[in-house]
C-alpha positions as CSV (number, residue, x, y, z in Angstrom):
1,X,0.0,0.0,0.0
2,X,1.4,3.4,-1.0
3,X,2.1,6.1,1.6
4,X,-0.4,8.5,-0.1
5,X,-3.1,5.8,0.1
6,X,-2.4,5.4,3.8
7,X,-2.6,9.1,4.4
8,X,-5.9,9.4,2.6
9,X,-7.4,6.5,4.7
10,X,-6.1,8.2,7.9
11,X,-7.8,11.5,6.9
12,X,-11.0,9.6,6.1
13,X,-10.8,7.9,9.6
14,X,-10.4,11.2,11.3
15,X,-13.4,12.6,9.6
16,X,-15.3,9.4,10.4
17,X,-14.6,9.8,14.1
18,X,-15.8,13.4,13.9
19,X,-18.9,12.1,12.2
20,X,-19.5,9.5,14.9
21,X,-18.9,12.0,17.7
22,X,-21.3,14.5,16.2
23,X,-23.9,11.8,15.6
24,X,-23.8,10.7,19.2
25,X,-23.9,14.3,20.5
26,X,-26.9,15.2,18.2
27,X,-28.7,12.0,19.2
28,X,-28.3,12.8,22.9
29,X,-29.3,16.5,22.4
30,X,-32.2,16.0,20.1
31,X,-33.7,12.6,21.1
32,X,-32.0,11.2,24.2
33,X,-30.7,7.7,25.2
34,X,-33.7,6.3,26.9
35,X,-36.7,4.6,25.5
36,X,-39.0,7.1,27.1
37,X,-37.1,10.0,25.5
38,X,-37.2,8.3,22.1
39,X,-40.9,7.6,22.3
40,X,-41.7,11.2,23.4
41,X,-39.6,12.6,20.6
42,X,-41.5,10.7,17.9
43,X,-45.0,10.5,19.6
44,X,-44.9,14.1,20.9
45,X,-45.0,15.4,24.5
46,X,-47.3,18.3,25.4
47,X,-45.3,19.1,28.6
48,X,-42.1,19.6,26.6
49,X,-43.8,21.2,23.7
50,X,-42.7,18.5,21.3
51,X,-45.0,17.9,18.3
52,X,-45.6,14.3,17.2
53,X,-43.7,13.2,14.1
54,X,-45.6,12.3,11.0
55,X,-44.6,9.8,8.3
56,X,-43.8,12.7,5.9
57,X,-41.6,14.5,8.5
58,X,-39.7,11.3,9.2
59,X,-39.3,10.6,5.4
60,X,-37.9,14.2,5.0
61,X,-35.3,13.4,7.6
62,X,-34.3,9.9,6.5
63,X,-34.2,10.5,2.8
64,X,-30.8,12.3,2.8
65,X,-29.6,9.9,5.5
66,X,-30.3,6.8,3.4
67,X,-27.8,8.0,0.8
68,X,-25.3,9.3,3.3
69,X,-25.4,6.1,5.5
70,X,-25.1,3.9,2.4
71,X,-22.2,5.8,0.9
72,X,-20.3,6.2,4.2
73,X,-20.7,2.5,5.0
74,X,-19.7,1.4,1.5
75,X,-16.5,3.5,1.5
76,X,-15.5,2.4,5.0
77,X,-16.2,-1.3,4.4
78,X,-14.7,-1.1,0.9
79,X,-11.4,0.0,2.4
80,X,-11.6,-3.1,4.8
81,X,-11.8,-5.4,1.8
82,X,-8.2,-4.5,0.9
83,X,-6.8,-5.6,4.2
84,X,-5.7,-9.0,5.3
85,X,-9.0,-9.5,7.1
86,X,-10.9,-9.6,3.9
87,X,-11.8,-13.2,3.9
88,X,-12.5,-13.6,7.7
89,X,-15.9,-14.5,9.0
90,X,-15.6,-11.5,11.4
91,X,-15.5,-9.0,8.5
92,X,-18.4,-10.6,6.8
93,X,-20.4,-10.4,10.0
94,X,-19.4,-6.8,10.5
95,X,-20.5,-5.9,6.9
96,X,-23.9,-7.5,7.3
97,X,-24.5,-6.2,10.8
98,X,-23.5,-2.6,9.8
99,X,-25.9,-2.4,7.0
100,X,-28.7,-4.1,9.0
101,X,-28.2,-1.8,12.0
102,X,-28.2,1.3,9.7
103,X,-31.4,0.2,8.0
104,X,-33.1,-0.6,11.3
105,X,-32.0,2.8,12.7
106,X,-33.4,4.6,9.8
107,X,-36.7,2.8,9.5
108,X,-37.6,2.2,13.2
109,X,-39.3,5.6,13.6
110,X,-42.1,4.5,11.4
111,X,-42.9,1.7,13.9
112,X,-42.6,4.2,16.8
113,X,-45.2,6.6,15.3
114,X,-47.5,3.7,14.8
115,X,-47.4,3.1,18.6
116,X,-45.4,-0.1,18.5
117,X,-43.2,0.5,21.6
118,X,-40.8,-2.3,20.6
119,X,-39.4,0.0,17.8
120,X,-38.2,2.5,20.4
121,X,-35.9,-0.3,21.7
122,X,-35.0,-1.1,18.1
123,X,-34.1,2.5,17.4
124,X,-31.9,2.8,20.5
125,X,-30.2,-0.6,20.1
126,X,-29.6,-0.2,16.3
127,X,-28.1,3.3,16.8
128,X,-25.7,2.0,19.5
129,X,-24.8,-1.1,17.4
130,X,-24.3,1.0,14.3
131,X,-22.0,3.4,16.1
132,X,-20.0,0.6,17.7
133,X,-19.6,-1.3,14.4
134,X,-18.4,1.9,12.6
135,X,-15.9,2.4,15.4
136,X,-14.8,-1.2,15.2
137,X,-14.4,-1.1,11.4
138,X,-12.4,2.1,11.7
139,X,-10.2,0.5,14.3
140,X,-9.6,-2.5,12.0
141,X,-8.8,-0.3,9.1
142,X,-6.4,1.9,11.2
143,X,-4.8,-1.2,12.6
144,X,-4.2,-2.6,9.1
145,X,-2.5,0.5,8.0
146,X,-0.2,0.8,11.1
147,X,0.8,-2.9,11.3
148,X,1.2,-3.5,7.5
C-alpha cells in the first residue's frame, strides 16, 4: 500500500470519528438515550412542547440519511476489503450487521409513530450497534495501516 493511500485513509478515519462523535452528541441532544425520550420525541410530548412526528416528517429526515449512510458504510467497508482480514468471518459479520443496523436505525421511527413500543428499543439498540460497528471497522482499518 502506498504512503499516499495510507494518508488518505487516515484522513478519512479522522473525519469518520468526527462524524460518529457529532452523531452521538446530536442524538443525545435531540432525542436522548432512553426509550421514554425516544418515544416522546416521535410521539410528541405536550409538557415539553414536542409535536408528534408524522410519516412525511420522518421521510424528509431519513431521505438524505439513506444516501449518506449507504455511501459512508460502503466506503468504510470497501477499504476493509483490501486488508488481510478480507476473507475472515468476522469481517463478513461486520459488513452484514453494519448495513442491517443502519437500515433498522433509519426505519424504526415508522414503527414508533404507529405506537409499537418495541421499535423505540430497536431505534436505541440499532443506533448503538451501528456506532460501535463503525468504530470497530475504523479501528480494524487503522490497525491494518499501522501494522502493515
